C-alpha positions as CSV (number, residue, x, y, z in Angstrom):
1,M,-38.2,4.8,24.9
2,Y,-36.4,8.3,26.4
3,N,-35.0,8.3,29.6
4,M,-35.7,11.0,32.1
5,K,-33.5,10.1,34.6
6,A,-31.0,10.4,32.5
7,R,-31.4,14.4,32.4
8,K,-30.8,16.5,35.5
9,I,-34.3,19.1,35.5
10,G,-33.3,22.3,37.4
11,K,-34.0,24.4,40.4
12,T,-37.7,23.4,41.3
13,I,-40.0,26.4,42.6
14,D,-38.7,24.8,46.3
15,E,-35.8,25.3,45.5
16,I,-35.0,28.9,44.7
17,E,-34.7,31.3,46.8
18,E,-34.5,36.1,46.1
19,G,-31.3,36.7,45.4
20,D,-30.1,33.8,43.7
21,S,-28.1,35.1,40.7
22,L,-25.6,34.2,37.9
23,S,-23.1,36.2,35.9
24,L,-22.2,35.1,32.2
25,T,-19.8,36.2,29.1
26,E,-21.2,36.3,26.1
27,S,-19.0,37.1,22.5
28,I,-21.4,37.9,19.9
29,E,-18.7,36.3,16.6
30,D,-20.5,36.5,13.0
31,N,-21.3,33.1,12.9
32,Q,-24.1,33.4,15.3
33,I,-25.2,35.7,13.4
34,L,-25.3,34.5,10.3
35,L,-27.0,31.3,11.9
36,Y,-30.0,33.6,13.2
37,L,-30.4,35.6,9.7
38,G,-30.9,31.9,8.7
39,L,-33.1,30.7,10.4
40,T,-35.7,33.8,10.1
41,N,-35.1,34.4,7.0
42,D,-34.9,38.5,7.9
43,A,-32.6,40.3,5.3
44,N,-32.5,43.6,8.2
45,P,-29.9,45.0,6.5
46,L,-29.0,46.8,9.6
47,Y,-27.3,43.6,10.7
48,I,-25.2,42.4,8.2
49,Q,-24.8,45.2,4.8
50,H,-21.5,47.3,5.6
51,D,-21.7,49.5,3.4
52,Y,-25.6,50.1,4.1
53,V,-25.1,50.8,8.0
54,K,-21.9,53.2,7.4
55,E,-24.7,55.9,6.3
56,T,-26.7,55.4,9.1
57,E,-26.9,56.2,12.8
58,Y,-25.2,53.0,13.2
59,E,-21.5,53.3,11.0
60,Q,-21.9,49.2,12.4
61,P,-23.6,46.1,11.9
62,L,-25.4,45.9,14.9
63,V,-26.5,42.2,16.5
64,P,-30.2,42.1,16.4
65,S,-32.3,42.3,19.6
66,I,-33.8,39.2,19.2
67,M,-30.5,37.1,20.0
68,L,-30.2,39.1,22.9
69,M,-33.6,37.6,24.6
70,G,-32.3,34.4,22.5
71,I,-28.6,34.6,25.5
72,I,-31.0,35.4,28.3
73,T,-33.5,32.8,27.5
74,S,-30.6,30.2,27.0
75,A,-29.0,31.2,30.4
76,I,-32.4,30.6,31.8
77,S,-33.2,27.1,30.2
78,K,-29.8,26.3,31.4
79,H,-29.0,27.6,34.8
80,L,-31.4,29.7,36.4
81,P,-33.6,28.4,37.0
82,G,-32.4,25.7,34.6
83,P,-33.7,22.4,32.3
84,G,-37.3,22.4,32.2
85,S,-38.3,25.9,32.8
86,H,-40.4,27.6,31.6
87,V,-40.8,31.5,30.1
88,V,-44.2,32.9,31.0
89,N,-43.4,36.7,31.0
90,F,-40.8,38.9,29.0
91,S,-40.5,42.8,29.4
92,I,-37.0,44.4,27.8
93,N,-35.7,47.4,27.3
94,F,-33.0,48.2,24.7
95,I,-30.9,50.9,26.0
96,D,-27.7,51.3,23.3
97,P,-27.1,48.8,20.3
98,V,-25.1,46.0,20.3
99,F,-22.0,46.3,17.6
100,H,-20.9,42.7,16.3
101,Y,-18.0,41.3,18.3
102,E,-18.4,43.1,20.9
103,T,-18.9,41.1,24.7
104,L,-21.2,41.8,27.2
105,T,-22.0,40.1,30.4
106,F,-25.4,39.0,31.8
107,E,-26.4,40.0,35.4
108,F,-29.5,37.4,36.4
109,E,-30.7,37.5,40.1
110,V,-34.2,36.4,41.3
111,I,-36.0,39.2,42.7
112,K,-39.3,37.1,43.5
113,V,-40.2,33.9,44.5
114,D,-44.1,33.8,43.6
115,K,-45.1,29.6,44.7
116,M,-48.6,30.4,44.9
117,K,-48.3,30.9,41.1
118,D,-45.9,28.7,40.6
119,V,-43.4,31.9,39.0
120,V,-39.9,33.8,39.9
121,T,-39.2,36.6,38.4
122,I,-35.5,37.3,37.3
123,S,-34.4,40.7,36.9
124,V,-31.1,40.3,34.2
125,E,-29.1,43.5,33.1
126,A,-26.0,43.4,30.7
127,V,-23.3,45.7,30.6
128,E,-20.1,45.9,27.6
129,A,-16.9,46.9,29.2
130,T,-14.8,49.3,27.2
131,D,-11.6,51.0,28.0
132,N,-11.7,50.1,31.5
133,E,-16.1,51.2,31.7
134,E,-18.9,49.7,31.9
135,K,-21.4,50.8,29.5
136,R,-25.1,49.5,30.4
137,I,-26.8,48.1,27.0
138,L,-30.0,46.5,28.2
139,D,-32.4,45.8,31.4
140,A,-35.3,43.0,31.4
141,V,-37.4,40.9,34.0
142,V,-38.4,37.6,33.4
143,M,-41.1,35.9,34.6
144,V,-40.1,31.8,34.8
145,K,-42.5,29.4,35.8
146,P,-39.5,26.5,36.6
147,P,-39.3,23.1,36.5
148,Q,-41.3,20.2,38.4
149,A,-40.3,17.9,40.0
150,Q,-41.0,14.7,38.5
151,I,-44.0,12.1,40.1
152,G,-41.5,9.4,42.3
153,D,-38.3,11.7,42.2
154,D,-37.2,12.6,45.5
155,I,-36.1,16.1,45.6
156,N,-34.0,16.0,48.6
157,E,-31.7,14.0,47.2
């Protein structure tokens, strides 16, 4: 039998406030891209075929957009609100492509807490730092249902 007490849940709706934030830096490596391509059977030549992509406007392989979305949802599941969270709506704008080996900083901020609907809205922005300059890569707005307090839990501990 799985012991729920062994796993801490994230912040419940009552523990989250507008302005709560998280900063996360991620480097995109080939092994992550190869795992994604293997799991999804995605054979888009823009992601891995260097000879093909050299002949396009991008000139170098791209990171699949869904991988960037995965970094965002993973941070929500792990940190803000944390374990037990469920993404219920995701809107994203990809401003610039991301290439292999780039390092991105993701900034998360809770911009709305709706206790009536039991959801929080989180704004996400990702930037790449290049030559002492930051370039915005994406914006996202994610609606998340925070974890529920388990029966018998005292969330005021």
